[in-house]
N, C-alpha and C positions, 0 to 999 in steps of 0.2 A: 229543454223542452218545460224545464218546471219555471224558470225566471217568463219564457215567453208566457204558459198559464197563467199564470199570475196575474201579468200585463192584462191578459186579453179579457180574465174577469173585472179587475176594475174598469178597461178601456169599456167593459160592455155596460159597465153597474150591474153586474148581477148577485143578486143577493141570496144564492141556493138555502140562507138558513131564515133571510126576511129578515125584518129589517129591525127586531125584537132584539137579533145578536150586536147592533150593535154598542148598544144599549146596557149601562148595567144601575143598582139600582143601592145604594151608600150615603151613610150620613155626608152631609158637606164639611168641610176641615177649616173653614174661613166665611167670612160675611162673604168675600169677592167670592170664593168659589160657590157658593151656593148661589147668587147671582147668573151664573153657567148652570144650573139642576132645572130641571122643572118636577114639581114631585107627583111624587109617585101612586098608581091609580090606588083607591080607597087610602088614600090616607089624607089627613085634618092636621094643618093648616091647607087653605088651598094653594100656598105660595110657599118656593122650597126658602125656609128663612133657617138662619143660625144662631142660634142658642149661646150667648158668650156668658151668662152668670152660669150652665150647665151644658153643655156637648153635650152628655151625652144623650139630653133630650133634643138635642134637634130631630126633626123629622127623614126621615130615609128618601129621599130626592132620587129624581133618573136624570143621570146625564152621559154624553154621549160618548162613547170608547172603543173602540177599534183594537182589533188584535189578530195577531199571523196568523193564528187559524182559521182567518174566517177567508182566506187563499186558500187553506190546502183543498178544498174541489179543485179549481182551478190547476193547478200546482200538479196533482196528480194526474189530473188527464193531459196536462202538457206532458209529466214527463210520461208515459205510455206512446202517447201523438211522436214523441223525441225520438223512442227507444225502436219504435216502426221505424220511421223515417229514417234513421242512422243506420240500422239492419240494412236499410232496399237501400240507399244510396252506395253502403259500399259496397256490396256483395252483388247485385242484382245489375248495373249497366254495364260491367264489365268479367266476365269469372277468367280471363287470362292472367289478370294481376289477383295481388294479396290482400289487393284494397286501400285507399288511402290511405299516405304515409302518416301518423302519426304528427312530423312536424304540419305540414299543411294540415291538416284536423287543426289545429291548436292554432293556425294562422287565419285558420277559416274562423274558431269561437274566439280568439281574439277583436278579428275586423267586423266581426255581430258586434260585440257584447261593445264596442268603442261606440259601435254605430247610434245600438240601442240608448246610452247615455249620450252622446250628443243628440240623438233624438228627445229625450227626459228633457231636457236643459231645454233646446230651444220649446219645449214644449207650454213648459213653465214660464220662461223671458215672454212669450207671447202672451198669458195672463199673467203678471206680474200680480195685480192686484189679485188675484185672488187665490194664487198658485203660491206665491209665499206669507202668509199668513198663519199664524202657529197654528188655525185648525181647517185647513185645504178642505171647498167643498168638494160632495164626492164629482160637479160637474167638472172643476176644473184638475181632481185624480183625472180623471177620465180622457181628458184633453192632452194632458202629461203622459200616460202610459201610455193611446191613439200612438202619439209622437217618439215613444221610444218603439212600439212594436214597428214603425214604419221607419223610424232608422236602423232598426236589427233586420229589415227586409233588405235594406240597399246596404249594408255595410254584410252579407250573407252574398248578397251576387257582387260585390266587391272584390270579396276573401275571394270567389269561386273564380273571379274571371283573371285574379293577378295568381293564382299559384295552380291554372290550371295544365300547366306542363312542371311543376313539383311531382308526380308520379312517373314522368317519364326515364328517371334510372332506376324504379322498380325493374329487376331483372321476371322476365316473365319465365314460365316452367322451360319453353321451349327453348330460351334461349339460353341455357343454367347447363339445357343437355347438351344443347349445339358446343357450346364453351369448353365442357369436361372431355367431349367426344374428341374435338379438337385439338384439344391440349396439346403441344409437343410432349412426351415423355421418353430417358435414355432406354439405348438399348438394352436387352437386358443382359448378362454378361454369356450366355447359354446362348443369344442367336435370338431369331425368334422375331416376330413383328410386333413393333412399340405400339399399334394400334389397339392390336389387342388389351395390354395392357389399363388402358386410361378405359377402355371399355370394360374391364375386371371395376374398377377402381369405379366406376358410374352405377 
């Protein structure tokens, strides 16, 4: 849920904090660094420069910078939706079972993760000129994230289909009860009915 929410935020280009959240204001570290920056608002001179004589006198410039904190809103929304979907999917379809086995859950998760990885790589390969640059554009990130989500959906479907019989070996309460009642037991030394001891044990 967390990963899906973060990818969805990137795919939709949702900026809950505004465009300014992706900017940072600092002094340039070199002449090459200054070429990547824009002059901050209300600061003179009007171009980002690096003072080679006294770097401390260089103006404050605006640089593009992203942080993992940018994805927190989407990740939190995805976490809550993932928990709700997991609980509903585990307990509502069939109350006679104890829910899916851990083995099946992990297999489906691995299928989803593999699908996301394959989809993200496919989306990046389809837009190599922009995706593999030092600073990919928002469009390239959105394409890769959307492809990763599509691959994850296919992985989820494939994982469910491949493991649909994995829970068949899980014993239901009725199966356990019938097994205990019908289980043969040795006759007590003093006589009696063998079935009574089995029912008493149950």
